[in-house]
C-alpha positions, 0 to 999 in steps of 0.5 A, spaced: 364 074 343 371 074 341 369 073 334 364 079 335 369 083 337 374 082 331 369 083 326 367 089 329 374 092 329 375 089 322 368 093 319 371 099 323 377 099 319 373 097 312 369 104 314 376 108 314 380 105 309 385 111 310 386 110 317 388 103 316 392 104 310 396 110 313 397 110 320 399 116 324 407 115 325 409 115 332 414 120 334 419 118 340 420 123 345 426 128 344 432 125 347 435 130 353 443 130 353 443 133 360 438 134 366 440 141 367 443 144 361 447 150 363 444 157 361 451 160 360 455 166 364 449 168 367 448 162 371 455 162 373 455 169 375 449 168 380 452 161 383 459 165 384 455 171 387 451 166 392 457 162 394 461 168 396 455 171 400 454 164 403 462 164 405 461 172 408 455 170 412 459 164 415 465 168 416 460 173 420 457 168 424 464 165 426 466 172 428 460 173 432 461 167 435 468 169 437 465 176 440 459 172 444 464 167 447 469 172 449 463 176 452 461 169 456 467 168 459 468 175 461 461 175 464 462 168 467 469 171 471 465 177 473 459 172 476 464 168 479 468 174 483 461 176 485 459 170 488 466 169 492 464 176 495 457 174 497 456 170 503 451 165 505 446 170 507 446 175 502 445 174 494 445 180 490 441 182 485 447 184 480 449 176 481 442 174 479 442 179 473 449 176 471 446 169 471 440 171 467 445 175 462 449 169 461 444 164 460 441 168 454 448 169 451 449 162 452 443 160 448 444 165 443 451 162 442 448 155 441 443 157 436 449 161 432 453 154 432 447 151 429 447 155 423 442 157 418 436 153 417 
């Protein structure tokens, strides 16, 4: 069986002498010196702009967090004062609304603290 295979190959090579004598040379793949070659000043400018936008977004987020936490503190103090004024039989609608507003604001603050996804 093996000798039949060898003879078949030998006969094929004899039928195509140009292939046997002049095999096609293999070229190695091109060598890459860098994974991501720089594209010049345009990429640098784009990266710088993106970085500046990220910094501005972070500053805006921190400023919004400070405003929201100040408002949260103010609402909490108002809620405390309203609860202190009420007695055990009366719970005003204003107290419930402030508690709901505090809840929404606290949720908003928590989401802003997590940052962009």
